[in-house]
C-alpha positions as CSV (number, residue, x, y, z in Angstrom):
1,X,-42.8,26.0,13.6
2,X,-40.5,26.2,10.6
3,X,-37.0,24.7,10.7
4,X,-35.4,28.1,10.1
5,X,-37.4,29.5,13.1
6,X,-36.4,26.6,15.3
7,X,-32.7,26.7,14.4
8,X,-32.5,30.5,14.7
9,X,-34.0,30.4,18.3
10,X,-31.8,27.4,19.1
11,X,-28.4,29.1,18.2
12,X,-29.4,32.5,19.3
13,X,-30.3,31.4,22.8
14,X,-27.2,29.2,22.9
15,X,-24.9,32.3,22.8
16,X,-26.1,33.7,26.1
17,X,-26.3,30.3,27.7
18,X,-22.8,29.3,26.9
19,X,-21.5,32.7,28.0
20,X,-23.3,32.2,31.4
21,X,-21.9,28.7,31.7
22,X,-18.4,29.8,31.0
23,X,-18.7,32.7,33.5
24,X,-19.5,30.2,36.1
25,X,-16.6,27.9,35.2
26,X,-13.9,26.9,37.7
27,X,-11.0,27.9,35.5
28,X,-9.9,30.1,32.6
29,X,-9.8,27.0,30.5
30,X,-13.5,26.4,31.1
31,X,-14.3,30.1,30.5
32,X,-12.3,29.9,27.1
33,X,-14.0,26.7,26.1
34,X,-17.5,28.1,26.5
35,X,-16.5,31.4,24.9
36,X,-15.5,29.4,21.8
37,X,-18.8,27.5,21.7
38,X,-20.7,30.9,22.1
39,X,-18.7,32.3,19.2
40,X,-19.6,29.4,17.0
41,X,-23.3,29.8,17.9
42,X,-23.0,33.4,16.9
43,X,-21.7,32.3,13.4
44,X,-24.6,29.8,13.2
45,X,-27.1,32.5,14.1
46,X,-25.8,34.7,11.4
47,X,-26.1,31.9,9.0
48,X,-29.8,31.5,9.8
49,X,-30.4,35.2,9.7
50,X,-29.0,35.2,6.1
51,X,-31.3,32.4,5.2
52,X,-34.3,34.4,6.6
53,X,-33.0,37.6,4.8
54,X,-32.8,35.7,1.5
55,X,-36.4,34.5,1.8
56,X,-37.6,38.0,2.5
57,X,-35.8,39.4,-0.5
58,X,-37.1,36.7,-2.8
């Protein structure tokens, strides 16, 4: 499996996993912490999608 595919799967699945973990948190602080991590994973997913897109366009 290519590194791009592995990274894309890793970060894309991390978004939902962190949202789920934050929803089960014991405080608002926990929820916001995991929400921030999830947001960062979204940005990383977009990065890897751009890499894939640039390879397709080439």
